GUNUTOR-25379 format. One record per atom (N, C-alpha, C, CB): residue number from 1; residue in one letter; atom name; x, y, z. Coordinates in steps of 0.05 Angstrom, whole numbers, plus 5000, padded with zeros to 4 digits. Glycine has a CB too. Example, Ala and Ser with C-alpha at 12.3 -4.5 7.8 and 13.67 -1.06 7.14 Angstrom:
2
SITE  1  A  N  5264  4886  5156
SITE  1  A  CA  5246  4910  5156
SITE  1  A  C  5264  4934  5156
SITE  1  A  CB  5226  4911  5181
SITE  2  S  N  5257  4955  5142
SITE  2  S  CA  5273  4979  5143
SITE  2  S  C  5258  5001  5157
SITE  2  S  CB  5282  4988  5114
end
This chain:
46
SITE  1  M  N  0325  1369  9306
SITE  1  M  CA  0345  1379  9289
SITE  1  M  C  0343  1365  9262
SITE  1  M  CB  0374  1374  9301
SITE  2  A  N  0338  1380  9241
SITE  2  A  CA  0336  1369  9214
SITE  2  A  C  0363  1371  9200
SITE  2  A  CB  0314  1385  9198
SITE  3  W  N  0368  1350  9185
SITE  3  W  CA  0393  1349  9170
SITE  3  W  C  0387  1341  9142
SITE  3  W  CB  0413  1329  9183
SITE  4  A  N  0400  1355  9123
SITE  4  A  CA  0397  1348  9095
SITE  4  A  C  0425  1346  9083
SITE  4  A  CB  0379  1368  9079
SITE  5  P  N  0431  1325  9068
SITE  5  P  CA  0457  1322  9056
SITE  5  P  C  0462  1342  9034
SITE  5  P  CB  0462  1294  9046
SITE  6  D  N  0487  1350  9031
SITE  6  D  CA  0494  1366  9008
SITE  6  D  C  0495  1348  8983
SITE  6  D  CB  0522  1381  9012
SITE  7  E  N  0499  1360  8960
SITE  7  E  CA  0498  1345  8935
SITE  7  E  C  0519  1322  8934
SITE  7  E  CB  0502  1363  8911
SITE  8  E  N  0543  1328  8943
SITE  8  E  CA  0564  1308  8943
SITE  8  E  C  0557  1284  8961
SITE  8  E  CB  0591  1320  8952
SITE  9  T  N  0547  1290  8985
SITE  9  T  CA  0540  1269  9004
SITE  9  T  C  0516  1253  8993
SITE  9  T  CB  0533  1281  9031
SITE  10  Q  N  0497  1267  8981
SITE  10  Q  CA  0474  1253  8969
SITE  10  Q  C  0483  1234  8947
SITE  10  Q  CB  0454  1274  8957
SITE  11  Q  N  0502  1242  8930
SITE  11  Q  CA  0512  1224  8910
SITE  11  Q  C  0526  1200  8922
SITE  11  Q  CB  0531  1239  8891
SITE  12  L  N  0541  1204  8943
SITE  12  L  CA  0555  1182  8957
SITE  12  L  C  0535  1162  8968
SITE  12  L  CB  0573  1193  8979
SITE  13  I  N  0514  1172  8981
SITE  13  I  CA  0493  1155  8992
SITE  13  I  C  0480  1138  8970
SITE  13  I  CB  0472  1171  9007
SITE  14  W  N  0473  1152  8948
SITE  14  W  CA  0460  1139  8925
SITE  14  W  C  0478  1117  8914
SITE  14  W  CB  0453  1159  8903
SITE  15  H  N  0504  1123  8910
SITE  15  H  CA  0523  1104  8899
SITE  15  H  C  0526  1080  8917
SITE  15  H  CB  0550  1118  8895
SITE  16  L  N  0529  1084  8942
SITE  16  L  CA  0533  1062  8961
SITE  16  L  C  0508  1045  8964
SITE  16  L  CB  0542  1072  8988
SITE  17  A  N  0485  1058  8963
SITE  17  A  CA  0459  1043  8965
SITE  17  A  C  0456  1025  8940
SITE  17  A  CB  0436  1062  8968
SITE  18  L  N  0461  1036  8917
SITE  18  L  CA  0459  1020  8892
SITE  18  L  C  0479  0997  8892
SITE  18  L  CB  0463  1037  8868
SITE  19  Q  N  0504  1003  8900
SITE  19  Q  CA  0524  0982  8901
SITE  19  Q  C  0516  0960  8921
SITE  19  Q  CB  0551  0995  8910
SITE  20  N  N  0506  0967  8944
SITE  20  N  CA  0498  0947  8963
SITE  20  N  C  0474  0930  8953
SITE  20  N  CB  0489  0961  8990
SITE  21  A  N  0455  0943  8940
SITE  21  A  CA  0432  0928  8929
SITE  21  A  C  0442  0909  8908
SITE  21  A  CB  0411  0947  8918
SITE  22  F  N  0460  0918  8891
SITE  22  F  CA  0471  0901  8870
SITE  22  F  C  0486  0876  8882
SITE  22  F  CB  0490  0917  8852
SITE  23  E  N  0502  0881  8902
SITE  23  E  CA  0517  0859  8915
SITE  23  E  C  0499  0838  8928
SITE  23  E  CB  0536  0871  8935
SITE  24  Y  N  0476  0847  8938
SITE  24  Y  CA  0458  0829  8952
SITE  24  Y  C  0432  0823  8937
SITE  24  Y  CB  0452  0840  8980
SITE  25  E  N  0434  0823  8910
SITE  25  E  CA  0412  0815  8893
SITE  25  E  C  0387  0831  8898
SITE  25  E  CB  0406  0786  8895
SITE  26  G  N  0389  0857  8900
SITE  26  G  CA  0366  0875  8903
SITE  26  G  C  0356  0878  8931
SITE  26  G  CB  0345  0865  8887
SITE  27  K  N  0368  0865  8950
SITE  27  K  CA  0360  0867  8978
SITE  27  K  C  0381  0881  8995
SITE  27  K  CB  0353  0839  8990
SITE  28  G  N  0384  0907  8990
SITE  28  G  CA  0404  0922  9004
SITE  28  G  C  0398  0925  9034
SITE  28  G  CB  0407  0949  8992
SITE  29  A  N  0418  0928  9050
SITE  29  A  CA  0415  0932  9079
SITE  29  A  C  0423  0960  9086
SITE  29  A  CB  0432  0911  9094
SITE  30  A  N  0404  0975  9098
SITE  30  A  CA  0409  1003  9106
SITE  30  A  C  0432  1005  9125
SITE  30  A  CB  0384  1015  9118
SITE  31  G  N  0434  0987  9144
SITE  31  G  CA  0455  0988  9164
SITE  31  G  C  0483  0985  9151
SITE  31  G  CB  0452  0966  9184
SITE  32  S  N  0485  0969  9131
SITE  32  S  CA  0510  0966  9117
SITE  32  S  C  0518  0991  9103
SITE  32  S  CB  0508  0942  9097
SITE  33  V  N  0499  1004  9090
SITE  33  V  CA  0504  1029  9075
SITE  33  V  C  0512  1051  9095
SITE  33  V  CB  0479  1038  9059
SITE  34  I  N  0498  1053  9117
SITE  34  I  CA  0504  1073  9137
SITE  34  I  C  0532  1068  9148
SITE  34  I  CB  0484  1073  9160
SITE  35  G  N  0539  1043  9153
SITE  35  G  CA  0566  1037  9163
SITE  35  G  C  0588  1045  9144
SITE  35  G  CB  0568  1007  9169
SITE  36  R  N  0583  1040  9118
SITE  36  R  CA  0603  1048  9098
SITE  36  R  C  0606  1078  9097
SITE  36  R  CB  0595  1037  9071
SITE  37  I  N  0583  1092  9098
SITE  37  I  CA  0584  1121  9097
SITE  37  I  C  0600  1132  9121
SITE  37  I  CB  0556  1133  9096
SITE  38  M  N  0594  1122  9144
SITE  38  M  CA  0607  1132  9168
SITE  38  M  C  0637  1125  9168
SITE  38  M  CB  0595  1120  9193
SITE  39  S  N  0645  1103  9156
SITE  39  S  CA  0673  1097  9154
SITE  39  S  C  0688  1114  9134
SITE  39  S  CB  0677  1067  9148
SITE  40  M  N  0674  1122  9113
SITE  40  M  CA  0686  1139  9092
SITE  40  M  C  0685  1169  9099
SITE  40  M  CB  0672  1134  9066
SITE  41  R  N  0664  1177  9112
SITE  41  R  CA  0660  1206  9118
SITE  41  R  C  0657  1210  9148
SITE  41  R  CB  0635  1216  9103
SITE  42  T  N  0680  1209  9162
SITE  42  T  CA  0679  1211  9191
SITE  42  T  C  0669  1239  9200
SITE  42  T  CB  0706  1207  9203
SITE  43  D  N  0669  1258  9182
SITE  43  D  CA  0659  1285  9189
SITE  43  D  C  0629  1285  9193
SITE  43  D  CB  0667  1305  9167
SITE  44  L  N  0615  1264  9184
SITE  44  L  CA  0586  1263  9187
SITE  44  L  C  0578  1252  9214
SITE  44  L  CB  0574  1246  9165
SITE  45  R  N  0596  1241  9229
SITE  45  R  CA  0590  1230  9256
SITE  45  R  C  0584  1253  9275
SITE  45  R  CB  0613  1212  9266
SITE  46  Q  N  0566  1247  9293
SITE  46  Q  CA  0560  1268  9314
SITE  46  Q  C  0562  1256  9341
SITE  46  Q  CB  0532  1280  9310
end
């Protein structure tokens, strides 16, 4: 099953990834970003 985010979700992912990288001096953690997305957008959980 392939999934592609809509434009709004893509922007949210981009924003949170940049914010995370900034907070941790360029070493962002994917798990942290995914956790934030899932807490903000419960409709994306399966």
